[in-house]
N, C-alpha and C positions, 0 to 999 in steps of 0.2 A: 637302365631305360632307354626301351624301344621308341625310336620315334617314327612315327607315319613320316611315308616322303610325301615329297609337297605334291604331285601329280594325285595321288591316292587322298590327300585331306581335301583339294580341291573338289572331289566325287563326295567323297561323304557329306560336304558343307554344301552341296548342289542343294536345295529343295526337288530337283525333277529330276534326279539322279533315282535309280531301283536300290533298295537298302533293304537287305533280311537281316534275319538269324536264328540261327540255330544253336538248338537248346537240348537237352536229352534227359527224360527221366531219371528213376531211381532206379528203374527194372533196364535203362537203356534205349527205351524208344527214342526217336529222333523227332523233332519237333520243330517245324520252320514257320515265321511267320515275316512277312511285308509290313516294315514299319518306319514310314516317314519321319519319325521322332528319331531316329538315331542321327548322331550329329559326332563330330572330334572339336571341343571345345579348347583341343590343345594338342599337340602331336603327340604324346603320350596316353593319352585319354579318349575313351569311346564312352558315350552315355545315350541313354532310349530312355524317352519317356514311358510310366507305367497308366496307359491309358484304357486299354482293354485287356490287358495279360493277363489270363487266367491259368492257363496251363504254361505259358511261359513262365511267369510268375513262380509258380510256383516250381515249376524247373530250375531257373538259375537259384534260388534258396537251398535246394537241394546240391546244386553246382557247386556252390560257392561253400557248404559245407565241407563236400568233399573235395576243392580244392583243382575243380576242373576248370577246363577250358569252354567258351562258345564262340561258334565260330559266325563273323558276320561280312555277308558279301555286298559289294557297293561297285553299279554298274551304268554307263552311260557313254551311248555311242560306240559300242564293239570293246570299249574298254573295261575290265573286270577287274576288281581286287579282294583278297579274300583278307582278314584281317582275325586274327586268333589270338583272346583276350580273358585276362582272368578274373573272375567277380570279384571284384572290390565289396559295394555297399549298395544298398537302397536308400537314397538321400531323401529325407520329406520336409526340408527346410534348407537355407541357405542359397546362394546367388546361381548355384547352377540350377537348382529346382523351380527358383523364380524367374530364371530367364526363361527355361523349359516351358512355363507356363504362360510365359508371355507371348510366347513364339505361338504356341497350339490354340491361344488364344483366338487369335488370327480364322481358324479354322473351326472357332466354337467346340472345342475340345479342352478339357484340363486333365495332367497328371494326378494319379494322388502319390506319384513317388517320382524319381531319376534313378536306374539302375547306373550304376558307373563301373566301368573296368578297366583296368591297366592293359595295354599295348603289351603283348607277348612277341608276336613274327607278322608280317605283312609279308603276301604272294602273290605275285601278276599270277589271275587268272581269266588275261583276256585270248581271245581267238587269235593269237600270233603264236610266233616264235618262242616269245619269251613265256606264253603259260607253262605254268607249276616252276613257276623259278620263285625261290624264295628272293624276296625284295632286302629286308631286316630281319 
């Protein structure tokens, strides 16, 4: 198990931070979206609500079947961290799904599912001398 460091958890779970996810298609084309629903309910898990995901959702399905990892970037106030994670599943019921939709309801949105990821690596990508350093 790889645990996300506390300073990274803080940014991942801060609604004011910028969070993006990069996926790739079967052909290898990279696709990146900003997604405010990205969060870490536990130090070894990242989730994202499937709200308007068309290409991203299709890419995630393919990446899961191929055992590939996504790249998630979270940043705030000059700090930036990359989380590389393996696609686990798309949850369409259960406590994480219900919790995600409770949060999204505050913004008038609803997720059809919640993509769940197992954290494999965390990298510091901040604009400082730690840039490019693997944290875990």
